[in-house]
C-alpha positions in Angstrom: 0.0 0.0 0.0 1.3 3.4 -0.9 2.0 5.9 1.9 1.7 8.8 -0.4 -0.5 11.5 1.0 -3.4 12.8 -1.0 -2.6 15.8 -3.1 1.2 15.1 -3.3 1.1 13.3 -6.6 1.4 14.6 -10.1 0.5 18.3 -10.6 -1.1 17.6 -13.9 -4.5 19.4 -14.4 -4.1 21.1 -11.0 -3.1 24.5 -12.2 -4.4 27.0 -14.8 -0.8 28.0 -15.3 -0.3 24.6 -17.1 -1.0 25.1 -20.8 -2.4 21.6 -21.3 -4.8 22.1 -18.3 -5.9 25.5 -19.6 -6.5 24.2 -23.1 -8.5 21.3 -21.8 -10.5 23.6 -19.5 -11.4 25.9 -22.4 -12.5 23.1 -24.7 -14.6 21.4 -22.1 -16.5 24.5 -20.9 -20.2 24.7 -21.8 -19.8 28.5 -22.5 -18.4 29.7 -25.8 -14.9 31.1 -25.7 -13.6 33.1 -28.7 -10.8 35.3 -29.9 -11.4 38.0 -32.6 -9.6 41.0 -34.0 -10.6 44.5 -34.7 -11.8 43.8 -38.2 -14.1 41.0 -37.0 -12.1 38.0 -38.0 -12.7 35.0 -35.7 -9.3 33.7 -34.9 -10.1 30.9 -32.5 -13.0 29.4 -30.5 -13.9 26.4 -28.4 -16.4 23.7 -29.2 -19.2 25.3 -27.2 -18.8 28.5 -29.3 -19.1 26.4 -32.5 -22.3 24.8 -31.1 -23.9 28.1 -30.3 -23.2 29.4 -33.8 -24.3 26.1 -35.5 -21.0 25.6 -37.2 -19.3 22.2 -37.3 -15.6 23.0 -37.3 -13.2 25.9 -36.6 -12.1 25.9 -40.2 -15.7 26.4 -41.3 -16.1 29.2 -38.7 -13.1 31.0 -40.0 -15.0 31.5 -43.3 -17.2 34.0 -41.4 -16.7 37.3 -39.7 -18.5 38.7 -36.7 -20.5 40.9 -39.0 -22.1 37.8 -40.5 -23.7 37.0 -37.2 -24.5 40.3 -35.5 -25.5 43.9 -36.2 -22.0 45.2 -37.2 -22.8 48.9 -36.6 -24.0 48.1 -33.1 -20.9 45.9 -32.6 -18.6 48.7 -33.7 -20.2 51.0 -31.1 -19.5 48.2 -28.6 -15.8 48.1 -29.7 -15.5 51.8 -29.2 -16.9 51.5 -25.7 -14.6 48.5 -25.0 -11.6 50.5 -26.0 -12.5 53.1 -23.4 -13.5 50.7 -20.7 -11.0 47.9 -21.3 -13.7 45.2 -20.7 -17.5 44.8 -21.0 -19.5 42.3 -19.0 -22.8 40.5 -19.7 -23.8 42.5 -22.7 -27.0 40.9 -24.1 -26.6 40.2 -27.8 -28.6 38.5 -30.5 -26.8 36.4 -33.1 -28.2 35.0 -36.3 -26.6 31.7 -37.3 -26.0 30.5 -40.8 -29.1 28.3 -40.6 -31.2 31.4 -39.7 -31.7 30.4 -36.1 -31.5 33.4 -33.7 -29.8 32.9 -30.4 -29.6 35.3 -27.4 -26.3 35.3 -25.5 -24.6 37.3 -22.8 -21.2 38.5 -24.0 -18.3 39.3 -21.7 -15.1 40.3 -23.4 -12.0 42.3 -22.9 -9.3 44.0 -24.9 -5.7 42.8 -25.3 -3.0 45.3 -26.4 0.3 44.1 -27.6 2.9 46.9 -27.5 4.7 45.2 -30.4 1.6 44.9 -32.5 -0.9 47.7 -33.2 -3.8 45.3 -33.9 -6.3 44.9 -31.1 -7.2 41.4 -30.0 -10.4 40.6 -28.1 -11.0 37.7 -25.8 -14.5 36.8 -24.9 -17.0 34.3 -23.4 -20.6 33.8 -24.5 -23.3 32.3 -22.3 -26.3 31.1 -24.3 -29.5 32.4 -22.6 -31.9 31.7 -25.4 -34.1 29.3 -23.4 -34.0 31.5 -20.4 -35.0 34.5 -22.5 -37.9 32.6 -24.1 -39.1 31.7 -20.6 -38.8 35.3 -19.4 -40.7 36.5 -22.4 -43.4 33.8 -21.9 -43.8 34.9 -18.2 -44.0 38.6 -19.2 -46.6 37.8 -21.8 -48.7 35.7 -19.4 -48.6 38.6 -16.9 -50.0 41.1 -19.3 -52.6 38.9 -21.0 -56.1 38.1 -19.9 -56.1 34.3 -19.6 -59.7 33.9 -21.0 -59.7 36.0 -24.1 -56.0 36.5 -24.9 -56.4 40.3 -24.9 -54.1 42.5 -23.0 -55.0 43.3 -19.4 -54.9 46.4 -17.1 -51.2 45.7 -16.2 -50.3 46.0 -19.9 -52.3 49.3 -20.1 -50.3 50.8 -17.2 -47.0 49.8 -19.0 -48.3 51.2 -22.3 -49.2 54.5 -20.7 -45.8 55.0 -19.1 -44.0 54.1 -22.4 -45.8 57.0 -24.2 -45.0 60.0 -22.2 -44.6 62.6 -25.0 -47.1 65.3 -24.0 -47.4 66.3 -27.7 -48.2 62.8 -28.9 -51.5 62.1 -30.7 -53.6 59.3 -29.3 -57.1 58.0 -29.2 -59.1 55.1 -27.6 -62.3 53.3 -28.3 -64.3 51.9 -25.4 -66.4 48.8 -26.2 -69.2 47.4 -24.0 -71.2 44.2 -24.9 -74.9 44.9 -24.8 -77.0 43.0 -22.2 -74.1 40.8 -21.2 -75.5 40.0 -17.8 -78.2 37.9 -19.4 -75.7 35.6 -21.1 -74.5 34.6 -17.6 -77.9 34.6 -15.9 -79.9 32.9 -18.6 -77.4 30.8 -20.5 -74.7 30.1 -17.7 -71.3 31.5 -17.1 -69.8 29.2 -19.7 -72.0 30.8 -22.4 -70.9 34.2 -21.1 -67.2 33.2 -21.4 -67.8 32.0 -24.9 -69.3 35.4 -25.8 -66.2 37.2 -24.4 -63.8 35.0 -26.4 -65.7 35.6 -29.6 -65.9 39.3 -29.0 -62.2 39.6 -28.3 -61.4 37.7 -31.5 -63.7 40.0 -33.5 -62.0 43.1 -32.1 -58.5 41.8 -32.7 -59.4 40.9 -36.2 -60.7 44.3 -37.1 -57.8 46.4 -35.7 -54.2 46.6 -36.7 -51.6 44.6 -34.7 -50.2 47.8 -33.1 -53.7 48.8 -31.9 -53.8 46.9 -28.6 -57.1 45.4 -27.4 -57.3 45.5 -23.6 -60.0 43.7 -21.6 -60.8 46.1 -18.8 -62.9 43.7 -16.8 -66.2 42.0 -17.3 -67.6 42.7 -20.7 -65.6 45.9 -21.3 -62.8 46.3 -23.8 -60.5 49.2 -24.7 -58.7 49.7 -28.0 -55.7 51.9 -27.7 -54.7 54.1 -30.7 -51.4 55.8 -30.2 -50.3 58.2 -32.9 -53.9 58.6 -34.0 -55.9 61.9 -34.0 -59.6 62.5 -33.4 -60.7 62.0 -37.1 -58.8 58.8 -37.5 -60.1 57.5 -34.2 -63.7 58.2 -35.3 -63.1 56.5 -38.6 -61.8 53.4 -36.9 -64.8 53.4 -34.6 -67.2 53.7 -37.5 -65.4 50.8 -39.2 -65.8 48.7 -36.1 -69.5 49.6 -35.8 -70.2 48.7 -39.4 -68.3 45.4 -39.1 -70.2 44.7 -35.9 -73.6 45.2 -37.5 -72.7 43.0 -40.4 -70.8 40.1 -38.8 -70.3 40.9 -35.1 -70.7 37.9 -32.7 -73.0 39.9 -30.4 -74.3 43.5 -30.3 -72.1 46.0 -28.6 -71.9 49.8 -27.9 -68.8 51.9 -28.4 -67.5 55.3 -27.8 
């Protein structure tokens, strides 16, 4: 039996100062590691980076530049900021892969200056947060949507109001109220009432533009928000809705 104490054996893989250890560490990381230059050439990258970008080999990757994956004008602004700061951490970035798939990553990178070489070299690491971002967006969407009708809710309306703070901005709104809605619940059951609300919401969303949000205010009341729309245009949209309602609306309604 050996009397060698634990930890006194070979120093292999025990120090990041060891080039073989460092190379193995970089290649086994789940995060993407890369080296680029100022013109956007990708000089080196690990396997995780290749996977994020949907590229099979490093030789294949070297056929591309950074500008093939990201908004190059925005990237140049980042480079200018990097030159002033020396490093940038956790910058959210969208990349478009050669197969068209869009990934969202957090990019941390820093600048390397060689006094013997005027070319700037950038070292960076990417963390793929695409799944997390999709979940965040899903949770946000759920928080601002009415679960029954799919319309926006009051929480969305509050956020919409704070995002349009220009006092000179033109805007309008149309308030919609289903006629005699109480009888759908009292006479035909709450299930029938819910069905009416769903049909009404689909009707409203079909007859307004995508940027004209339909908000369920509660009960049988809906609000259509029209930012960038003056009085005449708002009245025209209301008349269009009224005519469509008379011709093919699911139920009768009043608006103002």
